[in-house]
ZATI-874211 format. One record per residue (C-alpha): residue number from 1; x, y, z; residue in one letter. Coordinates in steps of 0.2 Angstrom, whole numbers, plus 5000, padded with zeros to 4 digits. Example, Ala and Ser with C-alpha at 12.3 -4.5 7.8 and 13.67 -1.06 7.14 Angstrom:
2
[1; [5062; 4978; 5039]; A] [2; [5068; 4995; 5036]; S] 
END
This chain:
143
[1; [5000; 5000; 5000]; M] [2; [5007; 5017; 4995]; P] [3; [5012; 5028; 5010]; T] [4; [5008; 5046; 5011]; R] [5; [5022; 5059; 5012]; A] [6; [5022; 5069; 5028]; P] [7; [5014; 5086; 5026]; S] [8; [5029; 5096; 5032]; R] [9; [5040; 5089; 5019]; E] [10; [5028; 5092; 5005]; R] [11; [5034; 5110; 5001]; P] [12; [5052; 5104; 4998]; I] [13; [5046; 5089; 4989]; L] [14; [5035; 5099; 4977]; R] [15; [5049; 5111; 4974]; W] [16; [5062; 5098; 4970]; V] [17; [5050; 5088; 4959]; A] [18; [5045; 5103; 4950]; A] [19; [5064; 5108; 4947]; A] [20; [5068; 5091; 4942]; M] [21; [5054; 5090; 4929]; L] [22; [5058; 5107; 4923]; G] [23; [5076; 5101; 4920]; V] [24; [5072; 5085; 4911]; V] [25; [5055; 5089; 4902]; A] [26; [5058; 5093; 4884]; T] [27; [5048; 5103; 4872]; G] [28; [5041; 5095; 4856]; S] [29; [5058; 5094; 4846]; S] [30; [5069; 5079; 4848]; A] [31; [5087; 5076; 4845]; C] [32; [5092; 5075; 4827]; S] [33; [5106; 5067; 4817]; D] [34; [5123; 5073; 4822]; G] [35; [5119; 5077; 4840]; T] [36; [5127; 5068; 4855]; P] [37; [5119; 5051; 4859]; E] [38; [5115; 5058; 4876]; Y] [39; [5102; 5069; 4869]; C] [40; [5091; 5053; 4866]; S] [41; [5093; 5048; 4884]; E] [42; [5089; 5066; 4890]; L] [43; [5074; 5066; 4880]; S] [44; [5069; 5049; 4885]; E] [45; [5067; 5054; 4903]; I] [46; [5055; 5068; 4899]; S] [47; [5041; 5057; 4906]; S] [48; [5046; 5060; 4924]; L] [49; [5028; 5066; 4927]; G] [50; [5028; 5048; 4935]; D] [51; [5040; 5055; 4948]; L] [52; [5028; 5069; 4953]; T] [53; [5013; 5058; 4952]; S] [54; [5021; 5045; 4964]; A] [55; [5027; 5059; 4976]; L] [56; [5010; 5067; 4976]; D] [57; [5002; 5051; 4980]; A] [58; [5015; 5046; 4993]; G] [59; [5020; 5030; 4983]; N] [60; [5038; 5029; 4988]; L] [61; [5041; 5013; 4979]; D] [62; [5036; 5021; 4962]; A] [63; [5046; 5037; 4967]; A] [64; [5061; 5026; 4970]; D] [65; [5059; 5018; 4953]; A] [66; [5058; 5035; 4944]; A] [67; [5073; 5041; 4954]; A] [68; [5083; 5026; 4949]; Q] [69; [5080; 5029; 4931]; R] [70; [5086; 5047; 4933]; L] [71; [5102; 5040; 4941]; V] [72; [5105; 5028; 4927]; E] [73; [5103; 5042; 4914]; V] [74; [5114; 5054; 4924]; A] [75; [5127; 5040; 4925]; G] [76; [5130; 5041; 4906]; S] [77; [5130; 5060; 4905]; A] [78; [5144; 5068; 4895]; P] [79; [5159; 5075; 4905]; S] [80; [5154; 5093; 4903]; E] [81; [5137; 5090; 4912]; I] [82; [5141; 5075; 4922]; A] [83; [5142; 5084; 4939]; E] [84; [5127; 5094; 4938]; P] [85; [5116; 5080; 4931]; T] [86; [5122; 5069; 4945]; Q] [87; [5118; 5082; 4957]; A] [88; [5100; 5083; 4951]; L] [89; [5098; 5064; 4952]; A] [90; [5105; 5064; 4969]; D] [91; [5093; 5078; 4974]; G] [92; [5078; 5067; 4969]; V] [93; [5085; 5051; 4977]; V] [94; [5088; 5062; 4993]; G] [95; [5070; 5068; 4993]; I] [96; [5063; 5050; 4992]; V] [97; [5075; 5044; 5005]; A] [98; [5071; 5058; 5017]; L] [99; [5052; 5054; 5015]; L] [100; [5056; 5036; 5020]; R] [101; [5066; 5041; 5035]; V] [102; [5053; 5053; 5040]; S] [103; [5041; 5039; 5042]; E] [104; [5053; 5028; 5052]; Q] [105; [5063; 5040; 5063]; D] [106; [5059; 5058; 5064]; P] [107; [5075; 5062; 5073]; G] [108; [5086; 5055; 5059]; A] [109; [5075; 5063; 5047]; A] [110; [5079; 5081; 5054]; E] [111; [5098; 5078; 5051]; T] [112; [5095; 5071; 5034]; Q] [113; [5083; 5086; 5030]; R] [114; [5096; 5099; 5034]; V] [115; [5110; 5090; 5023]; R] [116; [5097; 5089; 5009]; L] [117; [5092; 5107; 5010]; Q] [118; [5110; 5112; 5008]; E] [119; [5112; 5102; 4993]; Q] [120; [5095; 5109; 4986]; L] [121; [5102; 5126; 4986]; G] [122; [5113; 5123; 4971]; T] [123; [5100; 5113; 4961]; L] [124; [5094; 5129; 4951]; A] [125; [5112; 5132; 4945]; D] [126; [5114; 5113; 4941]; D] [127; [5098; 5114; 4931]; A] [128; [5104; 5129; 4921]; A] [129; [5120; 5120; 4916]; V] [130; [5111; 5105; 4910]; V] [131; [5097; 5115; 4901]; S] [132; [5110; 5126; 4892]; Q] [133; [5119; 5110; 4886]; W] [134; [5103; 5102; 4880]; A] [135; [5099; 5118; 4870]; E] [136; [5117; 5120; 4862]; E] [137; [5120; 5101; 4859]; Q] [138; [5103; 5093; 4857]; C] [139; [5094; 5108; 4849]; G] [140; [5079; 5108; 4861]; F] [141; [5075; 5118; 4876]; R] [142; [5072; 5110; 4893]; L] [143; [5056; 5118; 4900]; S] 
END
């Protein structure tokens, strides 16, 4: 049975989910011939609406699956965007982990929440780097 996310974590959760979807959601154009292979992978994960739906429903198992797919895609990112792409994936994984810990151990959750908030502070910069790369190399804008 899916578990519901604690209400005090939902604002952070919504922000990260929205940021992540904004980074990986593509417009209508796709990678064309001559573009890096990673454009296809980046375009492929544009359906991370599943992540938002899972988080909104409190279905942490489905959120884990979506987060792991993002980690897989981040693992094959080109060197020029490897670090920010991995940071974005880590942010999503961290949110899901925080929600799990929150349910089991509120004290441990507070420590993890503080670390995660520090990490989230740089996500906008990471998203901008990935988005600019996608526009320049793949020929599409990330919304």
